[in-house]
PQR file with spaces between the fields and no chain letter, atoms N, CA, C, O and H, PARSE charges and radii, in Angstrom:
ATOM       1  N    MET     1     -23.708   12.691   -8.661 -0.4000 1.5000
ATOM       2  CA   MET     1     -22.651   11.722   -8.437 -0.0000 2.0000
ATOM       3  C    MET     1     -21.873   12.154   -7.187  0.5500 1.7000
ATOM       4  O    MET     1     -21.444   13.302   -7.072 -0.5500 1.4000
ATOM       5  N    THR     2     -21.707   11.233   -6.280 -0.4000 1.5000
ATOM       6  CA   THR     2     -21.002   11.557   -5.043 -0.0000 2.0000
ATOM       7  C    THR     2     -19.513   11.287   -5.183  0.5500 1.7000
ATOM       8  O    THR     2     -19.057   10.693   -6.160 -0.5500 1.4000
ATOM       9  H    THR     2     -22.056   10.301   -6.374  0.4000 1.0000
ATOM      10  N    ILE     3     -18.780   11.732   -4.194 -0.4000 1.5000
ATOM      11  CA   ILE     3     -17.327   11.507   -4.194 -0.0000 2.0000
ATOM      12  C    ILE     3     -17.020   10.020   -4.167  0.5500 1.7000
ATOM      13  O    ILE     3     -16.082    9.565   -4.822 -0.5500 1.4000
ATOM      14  H    ILE     3     -19.151   12.215   -3.400  0.4000 1.0000
ATOM      15  N    ASN     4     -17.812    9.253   -3.406 -0.4000 1.5000
ATOM      16  CA   ASN     4     -17.583    7.804   -3.333 -0.0000 2.0000
ATOM      17  C    ASN     4     -17.769    7.143   -4.691  0.5500 1.7000
ATOM      18  O    ASN     4     -17.006    6.248   -5.055 -0.5500 1.4000
ATOM      19  H    ASN     4     -18.574    9.622   -2.874  0.4000 1.0000
ATOM      20  N    ASN     5     -18.779    7.577   -5.445 -0.4000 1.5000
ATOM      21  CA   ASN     5     -19.000    7.014   -6.780 -0.0000 2.0000
ATOM      22  C    ASN     5     -17.838    7.340   -7.709  0.5500 1.7000
ATOM      23  O    ASN     5     -17.399    6.485   -8.477 -0.5500 1.4000
ATOM      24  H    ASN     5     -19.399    8.304   -5.150  0.4000 1.0000
ATOM      25  N    LYS     6     -17.339    8.569   -7.645 -0.4000 1.5000
ATOM      26  CA   LYS     6     -16.202    8.951   -8.482 -0.0000 2.0000
ATOM      27  C    LYS     6     -14.971    8.144   -8.104  0.5500 1.7000
ATOM      28  O    LYS     6     -14.194    7.731   -8.965 -0.5500 1.4000
ATOM      29  H    LYS     6     -17.695    9.264   -7.021  0.4000 1.0000
ATOM      30  N    HIS     7     -14.805    7.926   -6.802 -0.4000 1.5000
ATOM      31  CA   HIS     7     -13.663    7.135   -6.331 -0.0000 2.0000
ATOM      32  C    HIS     7     -13.774    5.696   -6.844  0.5500 1.7000
ATOM      33  O    HIS     7     -12.779    5.113   -7.273 -0.5500 1.4000
ATOM      34  H    HIS     7     -15.436    8.261   -6.103  0.4000 1.0000
ATOM      35  N    MET     8     -14.987    5.123   -6.800 -0.4000 1.5000
ATOM      36  CA   MET     8     -15.184    3.757   -7.298 -0.0000 2.0000
ATOM      37  C    MET     8     -14.936    3.690   -8.798  0.5500 1.7000
ATOM      38  O    MET     8     -14.326    2.738   -9.283 -0.5500 1.4000
ATOM      39  H    MET     8     -15.795    5.597   -6.452  0.4000 1.0000
ATOM      40  N    GLU     9     -15.402    4.691   -9.535 -0.4000 1.5000
ATOM      41  CA   GLU     9     -15.191    4.714  -10.982 -0.0000 2.0000
ATOM      42  C    GLU     9     -13.705    4.792  -11.310  0.5500 1.7000
ATOM      43  O    GLU     9     -13.228    4.116  -12.221 -0.5500 1.4000
ATOM      44  H    GLU     9     -15.897    5.465   -9.141  0.4000 1.0000
ATOM      45  N    PHE    10     -12.980    5.613  -10.568 -0.4000 1.5000
ATOM      46  CA   PHE    10     -11.537    5.713  -10.791 -0.0000 2.0000
ATOM      47  C    PHE    10     -10.860    4.391  -10.466  0.5500 1.7000
ATOM      48  O    PHE    10      -9.982    3.955  -11.211 -0.5500 1.4000
ATOM      49  H    PHE    10     -13.368    6.162   -9.828  0.4000 1.0000
ATOM      50  N    ASP    11     -11.246    3.739   -9.370 -0.4000 1.5000
ATOM      51  CA   ASP    11     -10.666    2.447   -8.997 -0.0000 2.0000
ATOM      52  C    ASP    11     -10.905    1.402  -10.085  0.5500 1.7000
ATOM      53  O    ASP    11     -10.008    0.627  -10.415 -0.5500 1.4000
ATOM      54  H    ASP    11     -11.960    4.093   -8.764  0.4000 1.0000
ATOM      55  N    GLU    12     -12.120    1.383  -10.642 -0.4000 1.5000
ATOM      56  CA   GLU    12     -12.440    0.443  -11.718 -0.0000 2.0000
ATOM      57  C    GLU    12     -11.595    0.734  -12.952  0.5500 1.7000
ATOM      58  O    GLU    12     -11.054   -0.183  -13.571 -0.5500 1.4000
ATOM      59  H    GLU    12     -12.849    2.013  -10.374  0.4000 1.0000
ATOM      60  N    PHE    13     -11.483    2.007  -13.306 -0.4000 1.5000
ATOM      61  CA   PHE    13     -10.662    2.400  -14.454 -0.0000 2.0000
ATOM      62  C    PHE    13      -9.209    2.007  -14.228  0.5500 1.7000
ATOM      63  O    PHE    13      -8.569    1.451  -15.121 -0.5500 1.4000
ATOM      64  H    PHE    13     -11.922    2.752  -12.803  0.4000 1.0000
ATOM      65  N    ALA    14      -8.686    2.292  -13.039 -0.4000 1.5000
ATOM      66  CA   ALA    14      -7.289    1.976  -12.730 -0.0000 2.0000
ATOM      67  C    ALA    14      -7.047    0.475  -12.822  0.5500 1.7000
ATOM      68  O    ALA    14      -6.020    0.050  -13.351 -0.5500 1.4000
ATOM      69  H    ALA    14      -9.206    2.743  -12.314  0.4000 1.0000
ATOM      70  N    LYS    15      -7.968   -0.327  -12.320 -0.4000 1.5000
ATOM      71  CA   LYS    15      -7.813   -1.782  -12.379 -0.0000 2.0000
ATOM      72  C    LYS    15      -7.805   -2.262  -13.828  0.5500 1.7000
ATOM      73  O    LYS    15      -6.966   -3.081  -14.204 -0.5500 1.4000
ATOM      74  H    LYS    15      -8.802    0.018  -11.890  0.4000 1.0000
ATOM      75  N    LYS    16      -8.727   -1.762  -14.640 -0.4000 1.5000
ATOM      76  CA   LYS    16      -8.769   -2.148  -16.053 -0.0000 2.0000
ATOM      77  C    LYS    16      -7.480   -1.735  -16.766  0.5500 1.7000
ATOM      78  O    LYS    16      -6.941   -2.486  -17.579 -0.5500 1.4000
ATOM      79  H    LYS    16      -9.408   -1.097  -14.334  0.4000 1.0000
ATOM      80  N    PHE    17      -7.000   -0.542  -16.452 -0.4000 1.5000
ATOM      81  CA   PHE    17      -5.778   -0.042  -17.067 -0.0000 2.0000
ATOM      82  C    PHE    17      -4.591   -0.938  -16.716  0.5500 1.7000
ATOM      83  O    PHE    17      -3.829   -1.332  -17.599 -0.5500 1.4000
ATOM      84  H    PHE    17      -7.439    0.068  -15.791  0.4000 1.0000
ATOM      85  N    ILE    18      -4.431   -1.260  -15.439 -0.4000 1.5000
ATOM      86  CA   ILE    18      -3.328   -2.115  -14.984 -0.0000 2.0000
ATOM      87  C    ILE    18      -3.448   -3.507  -15.593  0.5500 1.7000
ATOM      88  O    ILE    18      -2.448   -4.079  -16.028 -0.5500 1.4000
ATOM      89  H    ILE    18      -5.050   -0.940  -14.721  0.4000 1.0000
ATOM      90  N    ASP    19      -4.664   -4.059  -15.630 -0.4000 1.5000
ATOM      91  CA   ASP    19      -4.870   -5.391  -16.211 -0.0000 2.0000
ATOM      92  C    ASP    19      -4.493   -5.408  -17.690  0.5500 1.7000
ATOM      93  O    ASP    19      -3.848   -6.347  -18.157 -0.5500 1.4000
ATOM      94  H    ASP    19      -5.476   -3.595  -15.277  0.4000 1.0000
ATOM      95  N    THR    20      -4.894   -4.372  -18.427 -0.4000 1.5000
ATOM      96  CA   THR    20      -4.579   -4.292  -19.854 -0.0000 2.0000
ATOM      97  C    THR    20      -3.082   -4.124  -20.076  0.5500 1.7000
ATOM      98  O    THR    20      -2.509   -4.754  -20.965 -0.5500 1.4000
ATOM      99  H    THR    20      -5.417   -3.609  -18.048  0.4000 1.0000
ATOM     100  N    LEU    21      -2.456   -3.287  -19.281 -0.4000 1.5000
ATOM     101  CA   LEU    21      -1.013   -3.081  -19.376 -0.0000 2.0000
ATOM     102  C    LEU    21      -0.258   -4.374  -19.069  0.5500 1.7000
ATOM     103  O    LEU    21       0.704   -4.712  -19.759 -0.5500 1.4000
ATOM     104  H    LEU    21      -2.921   -2.776  -18.559  0.4000 1.0000
ATOM     105  N    SER    22      -0.691   -5.090  -18.042 -0.4000 1.5000
ATOM     106  CA   SER    22      -0.055   -6.358  -17.670 -0.0000 2.0000
ATOM     107  C    SER    22      -0.203   -7.398  -18.778  0.5500 1.7000
ATOM     108  O    SER    22       0.740   -8.129  -19.080 -0.5500 1.4000
ATOM     109  H    SER    22      -1.472   -4.815  -17.482  0.4000 1.0000
ATOM     110  N    ALA    23      -1.385   -7.460  -19.381 -0.4000 1.5000
ATOM     111  CA   ALA    23      -1.616   -8.412  -20.465 -0.0000 2.0000
ATOM     112  C    ALA    23      -0.720   -8.089  -21.659  0.5500 1.7000
ATOM     113  O    ALA    23      -0.165   -8.995  -22.281 -0.5500 1.4000
ATOM     114  H    ALA    23      -2.151   -6.866  -19.136  0.4000 1.0000
ATOM     115  N    GLY    24      -0.579   -6.816  -21.978 -0.4000 1.5000
ATOM     116  CA   GLY    24       0.288   -6.411  -23.083 -0.0000 2.0000
ATOM     117  C    GLY    24       1.748   -6.724  -22.815  0.5500 1.7000
ATOM     118  O    GLY    24       2.465   -7.181  -23.706 -0.5500 1.4000
ATOM     119  H    GLY    24      -1.030   -6.080  -21.473  0.4000 1.0000
ATOM     120  N    LEU    25       2.187   -6.480  -21.595 -0.4000 1.5000
ATOM     121  CA   LEU    25       3.566   -6.794  -21.217 -0.0000 2.0000
ATOM     122  C    LEU    25       3.820   -8.292  -21.319  0.5500 1.7000
ATOM     123  O    LEU    25       4.861   -8.719  -21.818 -0.5500 1.4000
ATOM     124  H    LEU    25       1.604   -6.109  -20.872  0.4000 1.0000
ATOM     125  N    ARG    26       2.869   -9.085  -20.848 -0.4000 1.5000
ATOM     126  CA   ARG    26       3.023  -10.541  -20.920 -0.0000 2.0000
ATOM     127  C    ARG    26       3.081  -10.994  -22.385  0.5500 1.7000
ATOM     128  O    ARG    26       3.923  -11.814  -22.751 -0.5500 1.4000
ATOM     129  H    ARG    26       2.023   -8.738  -20.443  0.4000 1.0000
ATOM     130  N    GLN    27       2.188  -10.461  -23.215 -0.4000 1.5000
ATOM     131  CA   GLN    27       2.158  -10.842  -24.629 -0.0000 2.0000
ATOM     132  C    GLN    27       3.473  -10.481  -25.323  0.5500 1.7000
ATOM     133  O    GLN    27       4.016  -11.284  -26.081 -0.5500 1.4000
ATOM     134  H    GLN    27       1.504   -9.795  -22.919  0.4000 1.0000
ATOM     135  N    MET    28       3.982   -9.285  -25.067 -0.4000 1.5000
ATOM     136  CA   MET    28       5.248   -8.860  -25.660 -0.0000 2.0000
ATOM     137  C    MET    28       6.384   -9.775  -25.203  0.5500 1.7000
ATOM     138  O    MET    28       7.239  -10.156  -26.003 -0.5500 1.4000
ATOM     139  H    MET    28       3.542   -8.632  -24.451  0.4000 1.0000
ATOM     140  N    THR    29       6.389  -10.124  -23.924 -0.4000 1.5000
ATOM     141  CA   THR    29       7.440  -10.973  -23.372 -0.0000 2.0000
ATOM     142  C    THR    29       7.348  -12.386  -23.938  0.5500 1.7000
ATOM     143  O    THR    29       8.375  -12.999  -24.233 -0.5500 1.4000
ATOM     144  H    THR    29       5.695   -9.814  -23.274  0.4000 1.0000
ATOM     145  N    GLU    30       6.136  -12.911  -24.094 -0.4000 1.5000
ATOM     146  CA   GLU    30       5.961  -14.246  -24.680 -0.0000 2.0000
ATOM     147  C    GLU    30       6.494  -14.284  -26.111  0.5500 1.7000
ATOM     148  O    GLU    30       7.164  -15.241  -26.499 -0.5500 1.4000
ATOM     149  H    GLU    30       5.302  -12.413  -23.855  0.4000 1.0000
ATOM     150  N    LYS    31       6.200  -13.251  -26.890 -0.4000 1.5000
ATOM     151  CA   LYS    31       6.688  -13.201  -28.276 -0.0000 2.0000
ATOM     152  C    LYS    31       8.212  -13.115  -28.313  0.5500 1.7000
ATOM     153  O    LYS    31       8.856  -13.775  -29.129 -0.5500 1.4000
ATOM     154  H    LYS    31       5.656  -12.474  -26.574  0.4000 1.0000
ATOM     155  N    ALA    32       8.782  -12.308  -27.436 -0.4000 1.5000
ATOM     156  CA   ALA    32      10.241  -12.188  -27.383 -0.0000 2.0000
ATOM     157  C    ALA    32      10.871  -13.505  -26.939  0.5500 1.7000
ATOM     158  O    ALA    32      11.910  -13.903  -27.466 -0.5500 1.4000
ATOM     159  H    ALA    32       8.259  -11.772  -26.773  0.4000 1.0000
ATOM     160  N    ALA    33      10.256  -14.178  -25.983 -0.4000 1.5000
ATOM     161  CA   ALA    33      10.777  -15.463  -25.504 -0.0000 2.0000
ATOM     162  C    ALA    33      10.726  -16.513  -26.612  0.5500 1.7000
ATOM     163  O    ALA    33      11.643  -17.323  -26.744 -0.5500 1.4000
ATOM     164  H    ALA    33       9.412  -13.855  -25.554  0.4000 1.0000
ATOM     165  N    ALA    34       9.663  -16.501  -27.402 -0.4000 1.5000
ATOM     166  CA   ALA    34       9.532  -17.457  -28.503 -0.0000 2.0000
ATOM     167  C    ALA    34      10.631  -17.263  -29.543  0.5500 1.7000
ATOM     168  O    ALA    34      11.010  -18.207  -30.236 -0.5500 1.4000
ATOM     169  H    ALA    34       8.918  -15.843  -27.295  0.4000 1.0000
ATOM     170  N    ASN    35      11.140  -16.040  -29.648 -0.4000 1.5000
ATOM     171  CA   ASN    35      12.206  -15.731  -30.606 -0.0000 2.0000
ATOM     172  C    ASN    35      13.585  -15.696  -29.960  0.5500 1.7000
ATOM     173  O    ASN    35      14.557  -15.255  -30.572 -0.5500 1.4000
ATOM     174  H    ASN    35      10.832  -15.274  -29.085  0.4000 1.0000
ATOM     175  N    ASN    36      13.660  -16.168  -28.709 -0.4000 1.5000
ATOM     176  CA   ASN    36      14.940  -16.210  -27.977 -0.0000 2.0000
ATOM     177  C    ASN    36      15.577  -14.827  -27.848  0.5500 1.7000
ATOM     178  O    ASN    36      16.794  -14.687  -27.973 -0.5500 1.4000
ATOM     179  H    ASN    36      12.871  -16.527  -28.211  0.4000 1.0000
ATOM     180  N    GLU    37      14.763  -13.817  -27.601 -0.4000 1.5000
ATOM     181  CA   GLU    37      15.247  -12.441  -27.502 -0.0000 2.0000
ATOM     182  C    GLU    37      15.365  -12.000  -26.046  0.5500 1.7000
ATOM     183  O    GLU    37      14.906  -12.686  -25.133 -0.5500 1.4000
ATOM     184  H    GLU    37      13.775  -13.931  -27.499  0.4000 1.0000
ATOM     185  N    SER    38      15.983  -10.854  -25.853 -0.4000 1.5000
ATOM     186  CA   SER    38      16.085  -10.229  -24.536 -0.0000 2.0000
ATOM     187  C    SER    38      15.351   -8.896  -24.577  0.5500 1.7000
ATOM     188  O    SER    38      15.140   -8.321  -25.644 -0.5500 1.4000
ATOM     189  H    SER    38      16.357  -10.296  -26.594  0.4000 1.0000
ATOM     190  N    LEU    39      14.967   -8.415  -23.403 -0.4000 1.5000
ATOM     191  CA   LEU    39      14.276   -7.136  -23.287 -0.0000 2.0000
ATOM     192  C    LEU    39      15.049   -6.225  -22.340  0.5500 1.7000
ATOM     193  O    LEU    39      15.694   -6.695  -21.402 -0.5500 1.4000
ATOM     194  H    LEU    39      15.139   -8.882  -22.536  0.4000 1.0000
ATOM     195  N    VAL    40      14.982   -4.935  -22.589 -0.4000 1.5000
ATOM     196  CA   VAL    40      15.622   -3.958  -21.712 -0.0000 2.0000
ATOM     197  C    VAL    40      14.630   -3.612  -20.605  0.5500 1.7000
ATOM     198  O    VAL    40      13.497   -3.211  -20.870 -0.5500 1.4000
ATOM     199  H    VAL    40      14.459   -4.553  -23.351  0.4000 1.0000
ATOM     200  N    ILE    41      15.075   -3.773  -19.366 -0.4000 1.5000
ATOM     201  CA   ILE    41      14.227   -3.526  -18.203 -0.0000 2.0000
ATOM     202  C    ILE    41      14.812   -2.367  -17.406  0.5500 1.7000
ATOM     203  O    ILE    41      16.003   -2.363  -17.095 -0.5500 1.4000
ATOM     204  H    ILE    41      15.996   -4.098  -19.150  0.4000 1.0000
ATOM     205  N    GLY    42      13.983   -1.394  -17.077 -0.4000 1.5000
ATOM     206  CA   GLY    42      14.421   -0.257  -16.266 -0.0000 2.0000
ATOM     207  C    GLY    42      14.253   -0.565  -14.790  0.5500 1.7000
ATOM     208  O    GLY    42      13.244   -1.137  -14.377 -0.5500 1.4000
ATOM     209  H    GLY    42      13.016   -1.397  -17.329  0.4000 1.0000
ATOM     210  N    ASN    43      15.241   -0.186  -14.000 -0.4000 1.5000
ATOM     211  CA   ASN    43      15.186   -0.374  -12.555 -0.0000 2.0000
ATOM     212  C    ASN    43      14.705    0.900  -11.884  0.5500 1.7000
ATOM     213  O    ASN    43      14.723    1.972  -12.490 -0.5500 1.4000
ATOM     214  H    ASN    43      16.061    0.279  -14.335  0.4000 1.0000
ATOM     215  N    ILE    44      14.282    0.786  -10.652 -0.4000 1.5000
ATOM     216  CA   ILE    44      13.756    1.933   -9.913 -0.0000 2.0000
ATOM     217  C    ILE    44      14.812    3.016   -9.705  0.5500 1.7000
ATOM     218  O    ILE    44      14.478    4.189   -9.542 -0.5500 1.4000
ATOM     219  H    ILE    44      14.268   -0.084  -10.161  0.4000 1.0000
ATOM     220  N    ASP    45      16.090    2.620   -9.712 -0.4000 1.5000
ATOM     221  CA   ASP    45      17.168    3.600   -9.501 -0.0000 2.0000
ATOM     222  C    ASP    45      17.570    4.321  -10.790  0.5500 1.7000
ATOM     223  O    ASP    45      18.506    5.121  -10.790 -0.5500 1.4000
ATOM     224  H    ASP    45      16.361    1.667   -9.844  0.4000 1.0000
ATOM     225  N    GLY    46      16.862    4.036  -11.887 -0.4000 1.5000
ATOM     226  CA   GLY    46      17.122    4.729  -13.141 -0.0000 2.0000
ATOM     227  C    GLY    46      18.066    4.003  -14.080  0.5500 1.7000
ATOM     228  O    GLY    46      18.274    4.445  -15.210 -0.5500 1.4000
ATOM     229  H    GLY    46      16.102    3.387  -11.887  0.4000 1.0000
ATOM     230  N    THR    47      18.637    2.906  -13.635 -0.4000 1.5000
ATOM     231  CA   THR    47      19.506    2.124  -14.503 -0.0000 2.0000
ATOM     232  C    THR    47      18.662    1.143  -15.311  0.5500 1.7000
ATOM     233  O    THR    47      17.478    0.953  -15.035 -0.5500 1.4000
ATOM     234  H    THR    47      18.468    2.546  -12.717  0.4000 1.0000
ATOM     235  N    SER    48      19.274    0.536  -16.294 -0.4000 1.5000
ATOM     236  CA   SER    48      18.572   -0.467  -17.093 -0.0000 2.0000
ATOM     237  C    SER    48      19.483   -1.667  -17.294  0.5500 1.7000
ATOM     238  O    SER    48      20.702   -1.584  -17.143 -0.5500 1.4000
ATOM     239  H    SER    48      20.236    0.691  -16.519  0.4000 1.0000
ATOM     240  N    ARG    49      18.855   -2.780  -17.638 -0.4000 1.5000
ATOM     241  CA   ARG    49      19.643   -3.983  -17.908 -0.0000 2.0000
ATOM     242  C    ARG    49      18.920   -4.835  -18.940  0.5500 1.7000
ATOM     243  O    ARG    49      17.705   -4.732  -19.113 -0.5500 1.4000
ATOM     244  H    ARG    49      17.865   -2.847  -17.761  0.4000 1.0000
ATOM     245  N    LEU    50      19.674   -5.663  -19.608 -0.4000 1.5000
ATOM     246  CA   LEU    50      19.157   -6.565  -20.623 -0.0000 2.0000
ATOM     247  C    LEU    50      18.828   -7.895  -19.953  0.5500 1.7000
ATOM     248  O    LEU    50      19.688   -8.498  -19.311 -0.5500 1.4000
ATOM     249  H    LEU    50      20.661   -5.746  -19.467  0.4000 1.0000
ATOM     250  N    VAL    51      17.583   -8.356  -20.100 -0.4000 1.5000
ATOM     251  CA   VAL    51      17.132   -9.583  -19.452 -0.0000 2.0000
ATOM     252  C    VAL    51      16.578  -10.521  -20.519  0.5500 1.7000
ATOM     253  O    VAL    51      15.763  -10.102  -21.342 -0.5500 1.4000
ATOM     254  H    VAL    51      16.884   -7.866  -20.622  0.4000 1.0000
ATOM     255  N    PRO    52      17.009  -11.793  -20.518 -0.5600 1.5000
ATOM     256  CA   PRO    52      16.407  -12.747  -21.452  0.2800 2.0000
ATOM     257  C    PRO    52      14.894  -12.833  -21.211  0.5500 1.7000
ATOM     258  O    PRO    52      14.448  -12.941  -20.068 -0.5500 1.4000
ATOM     259  N    ALA    53      14.127  -12.784  -22.273 -0.4000 1.5000
ATOM     260  CA   ALA    53      12.668  -12.787  -22.146 -0.0000 2.0000
ATOM     261  C    ALA    53      12.169  -14.040  -21.434  0.5500 1.7000
ATOM     262  O    ALA    53      11.185  -13.980  -20.696 -0.5500 1.4000
ATOM     263  H    ALA    53      14.489  -12.696  -23.201  0.4000 1.0000
ATOM     264  N    LYS    54      12.833  -15.164  -21.645 -0.4000 1.5000
ATOM     265  CA   LYS    54      12.410  -16.400  -20.971 -0.0000 2.0000
ATOM     266  C    LYS    54      12.544  -16.277  -19.460  0.5500 1.7000
ATOM     267  O    LYS    54      11.716  -16.809  -18.720 -0.5500 1.4000
ATOM     268  H    LYS    54      13.632  -15.212  -22.244  0.4000 1.0000
ATOM     269  N    GLU    55      13.574  -15.584  -18.995 -0.4000 1.5000
ATOM     270  CA   GLU    55      13.754  -15.378  -17.556 -0.0000 2.0000
ATOM     271  C    GLU    55      12.709  -14.388  -17.027  0.5500 1.7000
ATOM     272  O    GLU    55      12.143  -14.588  -15.953 -0.5500 1.4000
ATOM     273  H    GLU    55      14.247  -15.153  -19.596  0.4000 1.0000
ATOM     274  N    LEU    56      12.466  -13.337  -17.780 -0.4000 1.5000
ATOM     275  CA   LEU    56      11.480  -12.343  -17.368 -0.0000 2.0000
ATOM     276  C    LEU    56      10.087  -12.957  -17.296  0.5500 1.7000
ATOM     277  O    LEU    56       9.307  -12.632  -16.400 -0.5500 1.4000
ATOM     278  H    LEU    56      12.927  -13.174  -18.652  0.4000 1.0000
ATOM     279  N    LEU    57       9.779  -13.830  -18.223 -0.4000 1.5000
ATOM     280  CA   LEU    57       8.469  -14.476  -18.271 -0.0000 2.0000
ATOM     281  C    LEU    57       8.179  -15.243  -16.982  0.5500 1.7000
ATOM     282  O    LEU    57       7.028  -15.321  -16.554 -0.5500 1.4000
ATOM     283  H    LEU    57      10.413  -14.094  -18.951  0.4000 1.0000
ATOM     284  N    LYS    58       9.201  -15.802  -16.372 -0.4000 1.5000
ATOM     285  CA   LYS    58       9.028  -16.557  -15.122 -0.0000 2.0000
ATOM     286  C    LYS    58       8.568  -15.661  -13.978  0.5500 1.7000
ATOM     287  O    LYS    58       7.960  -16.145  -13.023 -0.5500 1.4000
ATOM     288  H    LYS    58      10.136  -15.738  -16.720  0.4000 1.0000
ATOM     289  N    THR    59       8.849  -14.368  -14.061 -0.4000 1.5000
ATOM     290  CA   THR    59       8.521  -13.448  -12.965 -0.0000 2.0000
ATOM     291  C    THR    59       7.164  -12.769  -13.145  0.5500 1.7000
ATOM     292  O    THR    59       6.664  -12.131  -12.218 -0.5500 1.4000
ATOM     293  H    THR    59       9.344  -13.975  -14.836  0.4000 1.0000
ATOM     294  N    LEU    60       6.567  -12.902  -14.328 -0.4000 1.5000
ATOM     295  CA   LEU    60       5.292  -12.234  -14.591 -0.0000 2.0000
ATOM     296  C    LEU    60       4.127  -13.082  -14.099  0.5500 1.7000
ATOM     297  O    LEU    60       4.204  -14.311  -14.109 -0.5500 1.4000
ATOM     298  H    LEU    60       6.973  -13.421  -15.080  0.4000 1.0000
ATOM     299  N    PRO    61       3.037  -12.426  -13.665 -0.5600 1.5000
ATOM     300  CA   PRO    61       1.861  -13.187  -13.232  0.2800 2.0000
ATOM     301  C    PRO    61       1.258  -13.958  -14.400  0.5500 1.7000
ATOM     302  O    PRO    61       1.344  -13.538  -15.554 -0.5500 1.4000
ATOM     303  N    LYS    62       0.651  -15.084  -14.079 -0.4000 1.5000
ATOM     304  CA   LYS    62      -0.018  -15.892  -15.107 -0.0000 2.0000
ATOM     305  C    LYS    62      -1.211  -15.127  -15.650  0.5500 1.7000
ATOM     306  O    LYS    62      -1.693  -14.183  -15.025 -0.5500 1.4000
ATOM     307  H    LYS    62       0.581  -15.425  -13.142  0.4000 1.0000
ATOM     308  N    LYS    63      -1.684  -15.539  -16.814 -0.4000 1.5000
ATOM     309  CA   LYS    63      -2.837  -14.887  -17.459 -0.0000 2.0000
ATOM     310  C    LYS    63      -4.077  -15.022  -16.610  0.5500 1.7000
ATOM     311  O    LYS    63      -5.142  -14.536  -16.991 -0.5500 1.4000
ATOM     312  H    LYS    63      -1.293  -16.306  -17.322  0.4000 1.0000
C-alpha cells in the first residue's frame, strides 16, 4: 500500500464521517424543531448560546 492509497483511504473515511455527523445533526435538529425546542450551540470563541431549532435548521445543508 502506497502513501497515496493511505491518503485516499483517509479522505474517504473522513468524508463518510463528516456526512454521517451532518446527517445526525440534521436529524436531531429536525426532531427538536418539531417539538418547538431550542439547542445550545457552541461558538468558536468558546461561548455558547441558545438557538431555536427551527432557525438552526434553516442554516443546515439539505439532505
